C-alpha positions as CSV (number, residue, x, y, z in Angstrom):
1,M,4.9,20.8,-20.8
2,G,6.8,17.9,-22.2
3,T,9.7,16.2,-20.5
4,A,13.1,16.6,-22.1
5,V,14.5,13.5,-23.7
6,G,17.8,12.1,-22.4
7,G,20.4,11.1,-24.9
8,G,22.8,8.3,-25.2
9,R,22.6,4.6,-24.2
10,G,20.3,3.9,-21.3
11,A,18.0,6.9,-21.9
12,V,14.5,6.6,-20.6
13,P,12.1,5.7,-23.5
14,R,10.1,8.7,-24.7
15,Y,6.7,7.0,-23.9
16,V,7.8,6.4,-20.4
17,Q,8.8,10.0,-20.0
18,I,5.4,11.1,-21.3
19,A,3.6,8.7,-19.0
20,D,5.6,10.0,-16.0
21,D,4.8,13.6,-16.9
22,I,1.0,12.9,-17.1
23,V,1.1,10.9,-13.8
24,Q,3.0,13.7,-12.1
25,Q,0.4,16.2,-13.3
26,I,-2.3,14.0,-11.7
27,R,-0.4,13.6,-8.4
28,A,0.3,17.3,-8.3
29,G,-3.3,18.2,-8.9
30,A,-2.8,19.9,-12.3
31,L,-5.2,17.2,-13.5
32,K,-7.9,16.8,-10.9
33,A,-10.4,14.0,-10.2
34,G,-13.0,14.0,-13.0
35,D,-10.8,15.9,-15.5
36,M,-10.3,14.4,-18.9
37,V,-6.7,13.4,-19.9
38,P,-5.9,15.3,-23.1
39,S,-6.8,13.4,-26.2
40,E,-4.3,11.5,-28.3
41,A,-4.2,14.3,-30.9
42,E,-3.5,16.9,-28.1
43,L,-0.8,14.8,-26.6
44,V,0.8,14.2,-30.0
45,E,1.0,18.0,-30.6
46,R,2.1,18.8,-27.0
47,Y,5.0,16.3,-26.9
48,G,5.9,16.3,-30.6
49,V,5.7,12.5,-31.0
50,A,3.9,9.9,-33.1
51,G,0.5,8.6,-32.1
52,G,2.0,5.2,-31.4
53,T,4.2,6.7,-28.7
54,V,1.3,8.4,-27.1
55,R,-0.7,5.2,-27.1
56,K,2.1,3.3,-25.4
57,A,2.4,6.2,-22.8
58,M,-1.3,5.9,-22.0
59,V,-1.0,2.2,-21.4
60,E,1.5,3.1,-18.7
61,V,-0.8,5.8,-17.3
62,R,-3.7,3.4,-17.1
63,A,-1.5,0.9,-15.3
64,S,-0.8,3.5,-12.6
65,G,-4.5,3.1,-11.6
66,L,-4.9,6.9,-11.6
67,V,-7.3,7.0,-14.6
68,E,-10.2,5.1,-15.9
69,T,-11.1,4.7,-19.6
70,R,-14.6,5.2,-20.7
71,H,-15.7,4.0,-24.1
72,G,-16.2,6.9,-26.5
73,K,-15.1,9.5,-24.0
74,G,-11.4,8.8,-23.3
75,S,-9.5,8.7,-20.0
76,I,-10.7,10.4,-16.9
77,V,-8.8,11.0,-13.7
78,K,-10.1,8.9,-10.8
79,A,-11.2,10.3,-7.5
80,R,-8.6,9.0,-5.0
81,P,-9.1,10.6,-1.5
82,P,-6.3,9.4,0.7
83,V,-6.7,7.1,3.6
84,R,-5.6,8.9,6.8
85,H,-3.5,6.8,9.2
86,R,-4.1,8.2,12.6
87,S,-1.5,6.7,14.8
88,S,-3.3,7.7,18.1
89,D,-6.5,6.1,17.0
90,R,-6.2,3.3,14.4
91,F,-5.3,0.4,16.8
92,R,-7.7,1.3,19.6
93,R,-9.0,-1.8,21.4
94,T,-12.6,-0.4,21.1
95,H,-12.3,-0.7,17.3
96,R,-11.4,-4.4,17.6
97,Q,-14.2,-4.9,20.1
98,E,-16.6,-3.4,17.5
99,G,-15.3,-5.9,14.9
100,K,-13.3,-3.2,12.9
101,A,-9.9,-4.0,11.5
102,A,-7.7,-0.8,11.1
103,Y,-7.5,-0.6,7.2
104,L,-11.2,-1.2,6.7
105,A,-12.2,1.3,9.3
106,E,-9.9,4.0,7.9
107,S,-11.1,3.4,4.4
108,A,-14.7,3.7,5.5
109,Q,-13.9,7.0,7.2
110,S,-12.4,8.4,3.9
111,G,-15.6,7.3,2.0
112,A,-13.8,4.6,0.0
113,E,-14.8,1.1,-0.8
114,A,-12.2,-1.3,0.6
115,K,-11.3,-4.9,-0.2
116,V,-8.7,-7.3,1.1
117,S,-7.3,-10.2,-1.0
118,V,-5.4,-12.8,0.9
119,L,-2.4,-14.0,-1.2
120,F,-0.7,-16.5,1.2
121,I,-1.2,-18.0,4.6
122,G,1.2,-20.6,5.9
123,P,4.6,-21.4,7.5
124,T,7.7,-19.7,6.3
125,E,11.2,-19.1,7.4
126,A,11.7,-15.8,9.2
127,P,13.8,-13.4,7.1
128,E,16.8,-12.0,9.0
129,G,15.4,-8.5,9.7
130,I,12.0,-9.9,10.7
131,A,13.6,-12.5,12.9
132,E,15.5,-9.9,14.8
133,R,12.4,-8.0,15.5
134,L,10.6,-11.1,16.7
135,G,13.5,-12.1,18.9
136,V,14.0,-15.5,17.0
137,T,16.8,-16.9,15.0
138,A,16.8,-16.2,11.2
139,G,15.2,-19.1,9.4
140,T,13.0,-20.1,12.4
141,Q,9.5,-21.2,11.3
142,V,6.9,-18.5,11.6
143,L,3.4,-17.9,10.3
144,A,3.2,-15.5,7.3
145,R,-0.1,-13.8,6.3
146,R,0.3,-11.8,3.0
147,R,-2.5,-9.6,1.8
148,L,-3.2,-7.1,-1.0
149,Y,-5.4,-4.2,-0.1
150,F,-7.7,-2.4,-2.6
151,R,-9.5,0.9,-2.5
152,N,-12.2,1.6,-5.0
153,G,-10.9,-1.3,-7.0
154,T,-7.3,-0.1,-7.1
155,P,-4.4,-1.9,-5.3
156,V,-2.9,0.5,-2.8
157,E,-1.0,-1.6,-0.2
158,T,0.6,-5.0,0.4
159,A,1.2,-6.3,3.9
160,T,2.8,-9.4,5.3
161,S,2.3,-10.3,8.9
162,Y,4.9,-12.5,10.5
163,L,3.9,-14.2,13.8
164,P,5.9,-16.6,16.1
165,W,4.9,-20.2,15.6
166,D,4.5,-20.9,19.3
167,V,2.0,-18.1,19.6
168,V,-0.2,-19.0,16.6
169,K,-0.1,-22.8,16.6
170,D,-3.1,-23.0,19.0
171,I,-5.1,-20.2,17.4
172,P,-6.8,-21.8,14.3
173,E,-8.5,-18.5,13.3
174,L,-5.0,-17.1,12.3
175,F,-4.7,-19.8,9.6
176,A,-8.0,-18.8,8.0
177,E,-8.5,-16.2,5.3
178,N,-10.9,-14.3,7.5
179,P,-9.7,-14.4,11.1
180,G,-13.0,-13.0,12.3
181,P,-14.2,-9.6,13.6
182,G,-11.5,-7.2,14.6
183,G,-8.8,-9.1,12.6
184,I,-5.7,-10.9,13.9
185,Y,-5.1,-8.5,16.7
186,A,-8.5,-9.3,18.2
187,R,-7.8,-13.1,18.0
188,L,-4.4,-12.6,19.7
189,E,-6.0,-10.7,22.5
190,D,-8.7,-13.3,22.8
191,H,-5.9,-15.7,23.6
192,G,-4.2,-13.6,26.3
193,H,-1.8,-11.5,24.2
194,V,-2.8,-8.1,25.4
195,F,-1.2,-5.2,23.4
196,A,0.7,-2.4,25.1
197,E,2.0,-0.5,22.1
198,Y,2.8,-0.6,18.3
199,V,6.1,0.6,17.1
200,E,6.3,1.8,13.4
201,T,9.2,2.6,11.2
202,L,8.6,4.3,7.9
203,Q,10.8,4.9,4.9
204,A,9.9,6.6,1.6
205,R,11.6,5.3,-1.5
206,P,11.0,4.5,-5.2
207,A,9.1,1.3,-6.0
208,A,11.0,-1.6,-7.4
209,K,9.7,-3.0,-10.7
210,A,7.9,-5.9,-9.2
211,E,6.4,-3.7,-6.4
212,A,5.2,-1.2,-9.0
213,T,3.5,-4.0,-11.0
214,E,1.7,-5.4,-7.9
215,L,0.4,-1.9,-6.9
216,S,-0.3,-0.8,-10.5
217,L,2.2,2.0,-10.3
218,T,4.7,3.3,-12.8
219,P,8.2,2.0,-12.2
220,G,10.0,4.2,-9.6
221,A,6.8,5.7,-8.3
222,P,7.1,6.8,-4.6
223,V,6.1,4.2,-2.0
224,V,6.2,4.1,1.8
225,H,7.8,1.0,3.4
226,L,6.4,0.6,6.9
227,L,7.4,-2.0,9.5
228,R,5.3,-2.3,12.6
229,D,6.0,-4.3,15.8
230,A,3.0,-5.3,17.8
231,V,4.2,-5.4,21.4
232,T,2.3,-7.1,24.3
233,A,2.1,-5.9,27.9
234,D,4.9,-8.4,28.8
235,G,7.2,-6.8,26.2
236,R,7.0,-9.5,23.6
237,V,6.7,-8.7,19.9
238,V,4.0,-11.1,18.7
239,E,3.6,-9.8,15.1
240,V,5.8,-7.9,12.7
241,C,3.9,-6.4,9.8
242,D,5.9,-5.6,6.7
243,T,3.8,-3.1,4.6
244,L,4.4,-1.3,1.2
245,M,2.0,1.5,0.4
246,A,1.4,3.7,-2.6
247,A,2.6,7.0,-1.3
248,D,-0.2,9.1,-2.9
249,Q,-2.9,7.0,-1.3
250,F,-2.1,7.7,2.4
251,V,-1.7,10.6,4.8
252,F,0.1,9.8,8.1
253,E,-1.0,11.7,11.2
254,Y,0.9,11.3,14.5
255,R,0.1,12.7,17.9
256,I,3.3,13.3,19.9
257,P,2.9,14.2,23.6
258,A,5.0,17.0,24.9
259,R,6.8,15.8,28.0
260,D,9.3,17.3,30.5
């Protein structure tokens, strides 16, 4: 089931087409968790290309994080049960009181091993769109906390939290890699910023090249760009979280009340 080769200047390289075809088979479930990816000889015959082209394609497939290579056995499709984002449950105050941050709790519910790597914590200038959400002028100093989230060793999400400087300057835990049980929302509530709601905006789009590299995806793979405003009881947005998620790794579940 090879992919047709485009002609002319700017055509996608054949090895990229083959890699995308294999990745799409995995995402569609034609190749399931635990299945062996066809051998190099089988792929050469299927796609009518040289072995070197297949090897380059498999480099791209492995970079997607969808397969693991075992010495002497070949490449095997990884088990990747999606994390379920339950909008009506994930930010419950009881979770924070039990010391559970949202991503770690959700990953545990899906049976996955989760890890968070902190990439940056420090002052930065608020980008224009973020500043508008925070109600400050673009370029105003805010605190940025950038993280990379892993599930079963594979990067699946990047997130940068932007918080107003006047809110965070007297909360030293927010400048630490580990802000403590329950995460940054628990520390904010400890200091009187009680949350009333969280407003999320989602957009699906192809990953840019740098984004795909960071999340071990093939260029142009689908991602979900999520922006969340954390709003306190007095109506102030005290955090904007700018998140990029590998689309195949998450299921979004929303409860919408029916009202007159």
